[in-house]
Backbone of each chain as ProteinMPNN parsed JSONL, in Angstrom:
{"seq_chain_A": "MMLTYMPDLVGYIAAALTTASFLPQAILTIKTRNTESLSLGMYSAFTLGVLLWLVYGIQKQDYAIIMANLITFVLSGSILCYKIYNTIKAKKKKP", "coords_chain_A": {"N_chain_A": [[32.47, -30.754, 54.497], [34.27, -29.572, 51.756], [34.778, -26.854, 51.368], [35.061, -25.772, 53.865], [37.688, -25.839, 54.633], [38.923, -23.952, 53.152], [38.787, -20.941, 53.519], [39.596, -18.559, 52.181], [39.257, -19.101, 49.46], [36.499, -19.41, 49.395], [35.805, -16.777, 50.03], [36.785, -15.444, 47.735], [35.182, -16.567, 45.705], [32.698, -15.728, 46.62], [32.999, -12.911, 46.448], [33.368, -12.651, 43.674], [30.867, -13.546, 42.734], [28.962, -11.725, 43.935], [29.836, -9.38, 42.786], [29.753, -9.861, 39.972], [27.064, -10.326, 39.677], [25.658, -7.976, 39.216], [25.932, -7.493, 36.561], [24.078, -8.986, 34.762], [21.759, -7.604, 35.6], [22.328, -4.934, 34.897], [22.563, -5.228, 32.105], [19.939, -6.089, 31.453], [18.495, -3.802, 32.248], [19.585, -1.78, 30.597], [18.911, -2.81, 28.109], [16.049, -3.111, 28.12], [15.23, -0.707, 29.191], [13.461, -0.47, 31.193], [12.606, 0.363, 34.428], [10.789, 0.079, 36.347], [10.193, -1.721, 38.52], [12.431, -1.433, 40.033], [14.071, -0.203, 42.935], [14.517, 3.149, 43.741], [15.604, 4.126, 46.1], [17.122, 1.91, 46.926], [19.127, 1.707, 44.881], [20.341, 4.214, 45.08], [21.412, 4.247, 47.731], [22.963, 1.904, 47.603], [24.821, 2.396, 45.499], [26.202, 4.611, 46.535], [27.232, 3.376, 48.815], [28.937, 1.443, 47.655], [30.744, 3.141, 46.45], [31.947, 4.195, 48.722], [33.107, 1.83, 49.702], [35.026, 1.582, 47.758], [36.634, 3.838, 48.291], [37.497, 3.02, 50.804], [38.956, 0.723, 50.085], [41.013, 1.937, 48.599], [42.236, 3.462, 50.583], [43.152, 1.403, 52.246], [44.782, 0.192, 50.506], [44.035, -2.153, 49.183], [43.818, -4.214, 46.619], [41.981, -6.107, 45.716], [39.556, -5.352, 46.901], [39.358, -2.806, 45.751], [39.183, -3.37, 42.925], [36.866, -5.08, 42.74], [34.879, -3.346, 43.711], [35.064, -1.185, 42.026], [34.195, -2.182, 39.562], [31.566, -2.963, 40.301], [30.598, -0.45, 41.005], [30.485, 0.947, 38.542], [28.563, -0.621, 37.167], [26.293, -0.615, 38.918], [25.988, 2.142, 39.137], [25.281, 2.818, 36.494], [22.755, 1.596, 36.285], [21.418, 3.066, 38.246], [21.457, 5.643, 37.038], [19.692, 5.243, 34.84], [17.361, 4.733, 36.292], [16.976, 7.177, 37.662], [16.645, 8.915, 35.456], [14.282, 7.835, 34.299], [12.538, 8.259, 36.438], [12.439, 11.06, 36.647], [11.371, 11.641, 34.122], [8.864, 10.409, 34.327], [7.718, 11.967, 36.337], [7.472, 14.412, 35.071], [5.514, 13.91, 33.205], [3.199, 13.613, 34.713], [0.872, 16.082, 35.707]], "CA_chain_A": [[32.434, -29.941, 53.274], [35.626, -29.151, 51.384], [34.894, -25.402, 51.458], [35.382, -25.406, 55.248], [39.129, -25.731, 54.791], [39.438, -22.935, 52.235], [38.024, -19.699, 53.691], [39.939, -17.531, 51.198], [38.608, -19.472, 48.199], [35.083, -19.068, 49.587], [35.752, -15.314, 49.929], [36.981, -15.039, 46.337], [33.983, -16.95, 44.937], [31.644, -14.833, 47.104], [33.247, -11.589, 45.871], [33.129, -12.747, 42.229], [29.426, -13.676, 42.511], [28.223, -10.495, 44.273], [30.242, -8.352, 41.823], [29.265, -10.212, 38.634], [25.6, -10.385, 39.669], [25.077, -6.731, 38.715], [26.048, -7.461, 35.1], [22.786, -9.276, 34.114], [20.785, -6.548, 35.907], [22.672, -3.767, 34.072], [22.218, -5.581, 30.715], [18.474, -6.082, 31.367], [18.031, -2.421, 32.369], [19.994, -1.035, 29.408], [18.184, -3.368, 26.968], [14.606, -2.843, 28.188], [15.046, 0.643, 29.738], [12.386, -0.558, 32.178], [13.14, 0.383, 35.797], [9.593, 0.221, 37.174], [10.221, -2.463, 39.783], [13.694, -1.184, 40.746], [13.914, 0.8, 43.983], [15.45, 4.283, 43.669], [16.296, 4.146, 47.398], [18.15, 0.874, 46.944], [20.272, 1.988, 44.006], [21.047, 5.384, 45.603], [22.196, 3.832, 48.903], [23.926, 0.888, 47.217], [25.895, 3.005, 44.708], [27.004, 5.405, 47.475], [27.948, 2.403, 49.653], [30.015, 0.839, 46.858], [31.74, 4.207, 46.297], [32.699, 4.244, 49.988], [33.954, 0.622, 49.702], [36.139, 1.908, 46.862], [37.488, 4.741, 49.08], [38.074, 2.155, 51.842], [39.968, -0.103, 49.419], [42.147, 2.8, 48.235], [42.914, 3.787, 51.854], [43.821, 0.195, 52.749], [45.572, -0.293, 49.362], [43.635, -3.544, 48.956], [43.435, -4.192, 45.207], [40.794, -6.94, 45.519], [38.41, -4.498, 47.251], [39.314, -1.742, 44.738], [38.704, -3.907, 41.639], [35.487, -5.561, 42.874], [33.944, -2.235, 43.902], [35.116, -0.325, 40.844], [33.299, -2.814, 38.581], [30.196, -2.857, 40.82], [30.205, 0.964, 40.962], [30.125, 1.275, 37.153], [27.317, -1.324, 36.835], [25.229, -0.091, 39.77], [25.821, 3.547, 38.768], [24.536, 2.877, 35.226], [21.361, 1.267, 36.603], [20.897, 4.238, 38.977], [21.234, 6.715, 36.062], [18.461, 4.926, 34.126], [16.246, 4.875, 37.242], [16.774, 8.616, 37.884], [16.128, 9.444, 34.195], [12.879, 7.41, 34.175], [11.755, 8.882, 37.516], [12.236, 12.465, 36.259], [10.483, 11.619, 32.958], [7.523, 10.053, 34.818], [7.201, 13.109, 37.105], [7.145, 15.477, 34.111], [4.273, 13.52, 32.534], [2.091, 13.924, 35.623], [0.809, 17.536, 35.885]], "C_chain_A": [[33.822, -29.383, 52.996], [35.84, -27.651, 51.593], [35.317, -24.932, 52.853], [36.876, -25.152, 55.421], [39.74, -24.632, 53.913], [38.674, -21.622, 52.384], [38.329, -18.657, 52.62], [39.295, -17.804, 49.844], [37.12, -19.108, 48.254], [34.9, -17.555, 49.429], [35.877, -14.833, 48.498], [35.748, -15.359, 45.495], [32.828, -16.017, 45.313], [31.779, -13.456, 46.46], [32.941, -11.585, 44.377], [31.631, -12.774, 41.937], [28.677, -12.369, 42.782], [28.604, -9.354, 43.324], [29.598, -8.61, 40.462], [27.748, -10.168, 38.547], [24.968, -9.106, 39.105], [25.16, -6.613, 37.187], [24.719, -7.826, 34.421], [21.729, -8.214, 34.39], [21.045, -5.313, 35.03], [22.29, -4.019, 32.61], [20.702, -5.501, 30.521], [17.943, -4.64, 31.365], [18.357, -1.611, 31.115], [19.171, -1.486, 28.191], [16.719, -2.944, 26.985], [14.294, -1.398, 28.572], [13.896, 0.698, 30.746], [13.004, -0.605, 33.582], [12.005, 0.437, 36.82], [9.7, -0.484, 38.522], [11.569, -2.35, 40.504], [13.458, -0.061, 41.761], [14.99, 1.883, 43.86], [16.278, 4.371, 44.953], [17.411, 3.126, 47.447], [19.361, 1.285, 46.126], [21.038, 3.241, 44.438], [21.971, 4.96, 46.745], [23.303, 2.855, 48.497], [25.114, 1.499, 46.463], [26.808, 3.855, 45.596], [27.843, 4.478, 48.365], [29.144, 1.803, 48.93], [31.139, 1.858, 46.63], [32.598, 4.318, 47.565], [33.582, 3.005, 50.159], [35.205, 0.86, 48.87], [37.146, 2.8, 47.591], [38.234, 3.924, 50.15], [39.203, 1.296, 51.262], [41.22, 0.69, 49.061], [42.949, 3.147, 49.501], [43.73, 2.607, 52.375], [44.773, -0.395, 51.703], [45.33, -1.785, 49.109], [43.053, -3.63, 47.539], [42.217, -5.052, 44.898], [39.537, -6.112, 45.795], [38.247, -3.396, 46.196], [38.675, -2.253, 43.444], [37.227, -4.298, 41.702], [34.512, -4.381, 42.933], [33.958, -1.243, 42.756], [34.148, -0.863, 39.781], [31.844, -2.648, 39.027], [29.698, -1.416, 40.736], [29.749, 1.364, 39.56], [28.76, 0.659, 36.802], [26.135, -0.728, 37.6], [24.936, 1.376, 39.441], [25.036, 3.705, 37.47], [23.056, 2.613, 35.467], [20.698, 2.459, 37.299], [20.58, 5.391, 38.026], [19.933, 6.492, 35.289], [17.242, 5.164, 35.023], [15.931, 6.353, 37.472], [16.141, 9.256, 36.646], [14.636, 9.11, 34.045], [11.989, 8.063, 35.228], [11.443, 10.335, 37.173], [11.227, 12.546, 35.106], [9.035, 11.354, 33.395], [6.9, 11.213, 35.583], [6.766, 14.234, 36.182], [5.818, 15.195, 33.426], [3.06, 13.867, 33.371], [2.048, 15.432, 35.854], [0.839, 17.91, 37.385]], "O_chain_A": [[34.464, -28.803, 53.871], [36.937, -27.219, 51.95], [35.859, -23.838, 53.009], [37.28, -24.346, 56.259], [40.952, -24.42, 53.942], [37.973, -21.223, 51.454], [37.426, -17.941, 52.186], [38.846, -16.885, 49.16], [36.559, -18.575, 47.297], [33.959, -17.103, 48.776], [35.162, -13.921, 48.082], [35.315, -14.546, 44.678], [32.074, -15.57, 44.449], [30.794, -12.894, 45.98], [32.334, -10.645, 43.865], [31.166, -12.111, 41.01], [27.855, -11.945, 41.969], [27.795, -8.459, 43.079], [28.984, -7.722, 39.87], [27.197, -9.99, 37.46], [23.859, -9.151, 38.573], [24.532, -5.736, 36.594], [24.252, -7.061, 33.577], [20.891, -7.939, 33.531], [20.112, -4.721, 34.489], [21.755, -3.13, 31.948], [20.229, -4.918, 29.545], [17.056, -4.3, 30.582], [17.522, -0.851, 30.625], [18.783, -0.67, 27.355], [16.201, -2.469, 25.974], [13.194, -0.916, 28.299], [13.421, 1.776, 31.105], [13.811, -1.482, 33.89], [12.208, 0.785, 37.983], [9.339, 0.087, 39.551], [11.826, -3.075, 41.465], [12.742, 0.902, 41.485], [16.189, 1.6, 43.87], [17.477, 4.648, 44.918], [18.504, 3.409, 47.935], [20.492, 1.224, 46.608], [22.242, 3.338, 44.2], [23.162, 5.27, 46.735], [24.433, 2.953, 48.974], [26.268, 1.171, 46.741], [28.029, 3.832, 45.441], [29.011, 4.755, 48.636], [30.226, 1.667, 49.503], [32.319, 1.506, 46.615], [33.812, 4.511, 47.492], [34.684, 3.105, 50.698], [36.296, 0.41, 49.218], [38.352, 2.564, 47.529], [39.431, 4.11, 50.371], [40.266, 1.16, 51.868], [42.34, 0.198, 49.196], [44.18, 3.127, 49.491], [44.842, 2.775, 52.876], [45.482, -1.363, 51.979], [46.254, -2.56, 48.863], [41.936, -3.175, 47.291], [41.493, -4.779, 43.941], [38.574, -6.159, 45.03], [37.126, -3.086, 45.794], [37.738, -1.643, 42.929], [36.433, -3.91, 40.845], [33.459, -4.403, 42.296], [32.977, -0.534, 42.535], [33.383, -0.107, 39.182], [30.99, -2.245, 38.238], [28.529, -1.175, 40.436], [28.736, 2.046, 39.409], [27.907, 1.325, 36.215], [25.112, -0.38, 37.011], [23.782, 1.803, 39.462], [24.216, 4.615, 37.349], [22.199, 3.312, 34.926], [19.562, 2.817, 36.987], [19.552, 6.051, 38.18], [19.157, 7.428, 35.098], [16.231, 5.716, 34.588], [14.765, 6.746, 37.477], [15.207, 10.048, 36.768], [13.829, 9.977, 33.711], [10.831, 8.384, 34.959], [10.321, 10.797, 37.38], [10.343, 13.403, 35.105], [8.102, 11.988, 32.902], [5.691, 11.429, 35.498], [5.798, 14.936, 36.474], [5.076, 16.121, 33.099], [2.042, 14.339, 32.864], [3.081, 16.023, 36.168], [0.793, 19.091, 37.729]]}, "seq_chain_B": "MMLTYMPDLVGYIAAALTTASFLPQAILTIKTRNTESLSLGMYSAFTLGVLLWLVYGIQKQDYAIIMANLITFVLSGSILCYKIYNTIKAKKKKP", "coords_chain_B": {"N_chain_B": [[40.308, 15.769, 53.088], [38.313, 14.587, 55.705], [37.604, 11.902, 55.981], [39.731, 10.462, 55.021], [41.443, 9.897, 57.072], [40.185, 8.01, 58.518], [39.839, 5.069, 57.828], [38.472, 2.779, 58.831], [36.012, 3.73, 59.742], [34.925, 4.589, 57.338], [34.68, 2.095, 56.114], [32.738, 0.893, 57.802], [30.515, 2.581, 57.372], [30.182, 2.164, 54.646], [29.561, -0.61, 54.623], [27.174, -0.569, 56.089], [25.535, 0.922, 54.373], [25.482, -0.602, 51.912], [24.311, -2.899, 52.873], [21.855, -2.051, 54.071], [20.633, -1.0, 51.843], [19.178, -2.939, 50.48], [16.814, -3.096, 51.789], [14.782, -1.03, 51.087], [14.319, -2.011, 48.475], [13.363, -4.607, 48.921], [11.021, -4.0, 50.361], [9.591, -2.539, 48.393], [9.268, -4.561, 46.462], [7.787, -6.534, 47.878], [5.505, -5.06, 48.479], [4.456, -4.194, 45.924], [4.597, -6.484, 44.434], [5.646, -6.608, 41.973], [8.041, -7.664, 39.718], [9.095, -7.266, 37.321], [11.165, -5.686, 36.087], [13.347, -6.626, 37.415], [16.331, -8.551, 37.493], [16.552, -12.0, 37.11], [18.88, -13.48, 36.944], [20.672, -11.766, 38.254], [19.669, -11.712, 40.946], [19.815, -14.422, 41.614], [22.606, -15.027, 41.443], [23.585, -13.073, 43.188], [22.334, -13.651, 45.684], [23.355, -16.214, 46.189], [26.057, -15.538, 46.314], [26.095, -13.86, 48.577], [25.376, -15.716, 50.487], [27.666, -17.29, 50.464], [29.483, -15.363, 51.384], [28.558, -15.265, 53.963], [29.217, -17.847, 54.886], [31.98, -17.572, 54.691], [32.381, -15.548, 56.611], [31.614, -16.952, 58.921], [33.576, -18.927, 58.962], [35.844, -17.338, 59.353], [35.175, -16.284, 61.718], [34.173, -13.669, 61.932], [32.205, -11.299, 63.102], [31.056, -8.967, 62.086], [31.014, -9.362, 59.298], [29.386, -11.634, 59.284], [26.902, -10.683, 60.405], [26.175, -8.513, 58.629], [25.892, -9.918, 56.206], [24.017, -11.828, 56.808], [21.676, -10.36, 57.209], [21.471, -9.166, 54.646], [21.184, -11.494, 53.145], [18.639, -12.492, 53.896], [16.979, -10.381, 52.978], [17.657, -10.156, 50.2], [17.153, -12.787, 49.459], [14.372, -12.945, 49.861], [13.451, -11.208, 47.848], [14.367, -12.629, 45.626], [12.768, -14.952, 45.84], [10.186, -13.923, 45.253], [10.673, -13.133, 42.605], [11.256, -15.607, 41.349], [8.794, -16.916, 41.765], [7.036, -15.242, 40.289], [8.182, -15.573, 37.749], [7.749, -18.305, 37.209], [4.951, -18.308, 37.249], [4.396, -16.627, 35.08], [5.404, -18.159, 33.002], [3.693, -20.336, 32.992], [1.352, -19.191, 32.124], [1.836, -18.633, 29.436], [1.301, -20.667, 26.602]], "CA_chain_B": [[39.038, 15.141, 53.473], [38.417, 13.956, 57.029], [37.439, 10.459, 55.843], [41.012, 9.864, 54.673], [42.124, 9.459, 58.281], [39.358, 7.03, 59.231], [39.431, 4.007, 56.913], [37.517, 1.842, 59.412], [34.7, 4.387, 59.753], [34.46, 4.513, 55.94], [34.28, 0.699, 55.912], [31.483, 0.641, 58.52], [29.428, 3.29, 56.674], [30.013, 1.438, 53.377], [28.871, -1.875, 54.918], [25.81, -0.246, 56.503], [24.788, 1.375, 53.186], [25.237, -1.685, 50.944], [23.401, -3.856, 53.518], [20.538, -1.436, 54.254], [20.054, -0.644, 50.547], [18.242, -3.965, 49.998], [15.544, -2.966, 52.512], [13.754, -0.392, 50.247], [13.994, -2.876, 47.329], [12.525, -5.71, 49.436], [9.712, -3.407, 50.691], [8.933, -2.241, 47.119], [8.91, -5.828, 45.813], [6.726, -7.19, 48.651], [4.316, -4.216, 48.373], [3.886, -4.153, 44.574], [4.737, -7.836, 43.852], [6.125, -6.431, 40.601], [9.464, -7.987, 39.616], [9.327, -7.265, 35.877], [12.465, -5.139, 35.682], [14.425, -7.231, 38.205], [17.005, -9.627, 36.774], [16.619, -13.283, 37.82], [20.31, -13.811, 37.01], [21.309, -10.976, 39.302], [19.285, -12.116, 42.296], [20.329, -15.771, 41.863], [24.054, -14.939, 41.691], [23.837, -12.232, 44.359], [21.927, -14.358, 46.901], [24.349, -17.269, 46.397], [27.284, -14.852, 46.718], [25.93, -13.391, 49.954], [25.407, -16.937, 51.305], [29.089, -17.659, 50.58], [30.074, -14.372, 52.294], [28.133, -15.691, 55.306], [30.074, -19.003, 55.191], [33.312, -16.987, 54.881], [32.351, -14.862, 57.906], [31.562, -17.976, 59.977], [34.907, -19.555, 58.986], [36.812, -16.375, 59.903], [34.555, -15.815, 62.969], [34.093, -12.21, 61.843], [30.794, -11.055, 63.356], [30.589, -7.892, 61.207], [30.696, -10.009, 58.009], [28.244, -12.525, 59.519], [25.676, -9.899, 60.595], [25.846, -7.783, 57.4], [25.473, -10.827, 55.144], [22.805, -12.52, 57.248], [20.578, -9.429, 56.912], [21.361, -9.047, 53.187], [20.7, -12.782, 52.615], [17.187, -12.549, 54.127], [16.343, -9.4, 52.088], [17.891, -10.547, 48.811], [16.466, -14.071, 49.282], [12.938, -12.672, 49.728], [13.245, -10.64, 46.506], [14.578, -13.753, 44.693], [11.592, -15.821, 45.907], [9.132, -13.262, 44.481], [11.057, -13.168, 41.187], [11.077, -16.994, 40.879], [7.343, -17.165, 41.772], [6.463, -14.528, 39.142], [8.711, -16.158, 36.52], [7.031, -19.574, 37.0], [3.56, -17.949, 36.95], [4.375, -16.07, 33.725], [5.66, -19.256, 32.056], [2.489, -21.171, 32.971], [0.343, -18.466, 31.341], [2.143, -18.818, 28.007], [1.167, -22.075, 26.259]], "C_chain_B": [[39.22, 14.347, 54.768], [38.405, 12.429, 56.939], [38.758, 9.74, 55.58], [41.708, 9.291, 55.906], [41.346, 8.393, 59.04], [38.913, 5.916, 58.304], [38.38, 3.078, 57.515], [36.105, 2.421, 59.46], [34.088, 4.328, 58.353], [33.936, 3.113, 55.655], [32.947, 0.398, 56.576], [30.306, 1.311, 57.818], [29.118, 2.573, 55.353], [29.21, 0.16, 53.598], [27.413, -1.618, 55.282], [24.959, 0.131, 55.286], [24.469, 0.222, 52.237], [24.312, -2.754, 51.535], [21.987, -3.292, 53.555], [19.85, -1.153, 52.925], [19.035, -1.669, 50.052], [16.884, -3.886, 50.7], [14.487, -2.257, 51.658], [13.368, -1.248, 49.038], [13.07, -4.008, 47.772], [11.12, -5.188, 49.744], [8.92, -3.146, 49.407], [8.422, -3.524, 46.458], [7.746, -6.511, 46.533], [5.412, -6.411, 48.489], [3.663, -4.332, 46.996], [3.806, -5.539, 43.932], [5.18, -7.784, 42.387], [7.633, -6.706, 40.563], [9.911, -7.934, 38.154], [10.727, -6.791, 35.49], [13.615, -5.629, 36.57], [15.012, -8.398, 37.428], [17.094, -10.883, 37.639], [18.077, -13.707, 38.001], [21.006, -13.061, 38.125], [20.974, -11.517, 40.677], [19.721, -13.534, 42.633], [21.803, -15.709, 42.255], [24.332, -14.16, 42.979], [23.51, -12.968, 45.651], [22.91, -15.488, 47.226], [25.669, -16.669, 46.889], [27.24, -14.411, 48.179], [25.96, -14.582, 50.928], [26.855, -17.391, 51.519], [29.847, -16.663, 51.464], [29.782, -14.753, 53.742], [29.003, -16.861, 55.769], [31.494, -18.511, 55.511], [33.419, -16.307, 56.251], [32.365, -15.843, 59.066], [32.94, -18.636, 60.122], [35.936, -18.646, 59.652], [36.364, -15.855, 61.273], [34.538, -14.282, 63.051], [32.618, -11.816, 61.929], [30.221, -9.931, 62.501], [30.169, -8.484, 59.855], [29.464, -10.898, 58.168], [26.945, -11.72, 59.576], [25.231, -9.219, 59.296], [25.269, -8.735, 56.353], [24.241, -11.642, 55.506], [21.582, -11.662, 56.904], [20.365, -9.346, 55.39], [20.795, -10.33, 52.58], [19.18, -12.877, 52.747], [16.465, -11.617, 53.137], [16.434, -9.834, 50.629], [17.175, -11.867, 48.494], [14.969, -13.885, 49.111], [12.618, -12.15, 48.332], [13.367, -11.749, 45.461], [13.359, -14.667, 44.665], [10.433, -15.233, 45.102], [9.41, -13.352, 42.983], [10.831, -14.572, 40.617], [9.586, -17.31, 40.758], [6.688, -16.523, 40.546], [6.92, -15.115, 37.806], [7.974, -17.454, 36.185], [5.588, -19.284, 36.577], [3.432, -17.453, 35.509], [4.564, -17.163, 32.677], [4.441, -20.149, 31.905], [1.405, -20.545, 32.096], [0.539, -18.666, 29.847], [2.035, -20.299, 27.657], [2.433, -22.609, 25.567]], "O_chain_B": [[40.148, 13.55, 54.905], [39.09, 11.745, 57.699], [38.894, 8.553, 55.877], [42.466, 8.326, 55.807], [41.793, 7.923, 60.087], [37.723, 5.812, 58.008], [37.483, 2.627, 56.802], [35.124, 1.708, 59.248], [32.898, 4.057, 58.194], [32.885, 2.95, 55.034], [32.104, -0.279, 55.987], [29.238, 0.715, 57.673], [27.956, 2.395, 54.988], [28.279, -0.124, 52.844], [26.521, -2.346, 54.847], [23.805, -0.285, 55.177], [23.327, 0.074, 51.801], [23.609, -3.441, 50.795], [21.035, -3.949, 53.132], [18.623, -1.071, 52.87], [18.129, -1.324, 49.294], [15.921, -4.521, 50.271], [13.391, -2.795, 51.495], [12.213, -1.221, 48.614], [12.105, -4.332, 47.08], [10.133, -5.852, 49.428], [7.738, -3.477, 49.322], [7.298, -3.573, 45.96], [6.823, -7.009, 45.888], [4.342, -7.008, 48.377], [2.454, -4.545, 46.902], [3.037, -5.746, 42.994], [5.1, -8.776, 41.662], [8.407, -6.07, 41.279], [10.955, -8.474, 37.789], [11.395, -7.416, 34.666], [14.727, -5.109, 36.487], [14.283, -9.149, 36.78], [17.632, -10.852, 38.746], [18.466, -14.219, 39.051], [21.822, -13.624, 38.854], [21.867, -11.758, 41.489], [19.975, -13.84, 43.798], [22.203, -16.271, 43.275], [25.203, -14.535, 43.764], [24.288, -12.932, 46.605], [23.258, -15.7, 48.388], [26.319, -17.227, 47.773], [28.212, -14.565, 48.92], [26.489, -14.482, 52.035], [27.225, -17.82, 52.612], [30.747, -17.055, 52.208], [30.623, -14.595, 54.627], [29.474, -16.874, 56.906], [32.124, -18.967, 56.466], [34.413, -16.467, 56.958], [33.035, -15.614, 60.073], [33.415, -18.874, 61.232], [36.788, -19.105, 60.413], [37.077, -15.083, 61.913], [34.844, -13.691, 64.087], [31.869, -11.974, 60.965], [29.024, -9.93, 62.214], [29.106, -8.154, 59.331], [28.596, -10.92, 57.295], [25.99, -12.04, 58.869], [24.07, -9.324, 58.899], [24.284, -8.412, 55.689], [23.508, -12.095, 54.628], [20.586, -12.163, 56.381], [19.237, -9.441, 54.905], [20.024, -10.28, 51.622], [18.505, -13.3, 51.808], [15.466, -12.006, 52.531], [15.433, -9.877, 49.915], [16.653, -12.044, 47.393], [14.348, -14.583, 48.308], [11.651, -12.58, 47.704], [12.574, -11.81, 44.522], [12.948, -15.114, 43.594], [9.769, -15.951, 44.354], [8.507, -13.614, 42.188], [10.277, -14.716, 39.526], [9.156, -17.9, 39.767], [5.894, -17.157, 39.851], [6.151, -15.156, 36.846], [7.613, -17.687, 35.031], [5.061, -19.924, 35.667], [2.488, -17.808, 34.804], [3.968, -17.112, 31.601], [4.178, -20.665, 30.819], [0.646, -21.242, 31.424], [-0.415, -18.843, 29.09], [2.625, -21.125, 28.353], [2.49, -23.785, 25.208]]}, "name": "protein", "num_of_chains": 2, "seq": "MMLTYMPDLVGYIAAALTTASFLPQAILTIKTRNTESLSLGMYSAFTLGVLLWLVYGIQKQDYAIIMANLITFVLSGSILCYKIYNTIKAKKKKPMMLTYMPDLVGYIAAALTTASFLPQAILTIKTRNTESLSLGMYSAFTLGVLLWLVYGIQKQDYAIIMANLITFVLSGSILCYKIYNTIKAKKKKP"}
């Protein structure tokens, strides 16, 4: 397999895919405002984790880590905001 | 901030959070079987991306990257399977 000889290329494609993957989810969430099957625990832990990756990238002055996690943080953070908003709204409805 | 002096600790906590975050999502998806607000595009791109991270880790013989992405691949792959199953089922219902 050609990819065996190009570990860095594999890393770049991997980073691009895992970063870009949150775009269709963010678009779907913003469009439908439906967050029923999204896990609040996942998006809380994931967004905090990505924020720490960002801190790590800044400390190491690694611009690839900074850029990838900055984009993911904005996307994942937006999804988390919708989930929190819907969770609070749903709790208010129930007496 | 104390974290400023420990970039590696920040990296480990970040990796643990972004990996573990898929556990509550996988549990929620398996329990409710509801994948309505999950994006097929996200889980397809993300699972493929994580698989490439795994290949990258194997090439670089970096066990931290291998372990983190192996766990995430199993969790994210399970969620993707449910999403694909539900998508096919929903398409069959519509004439």
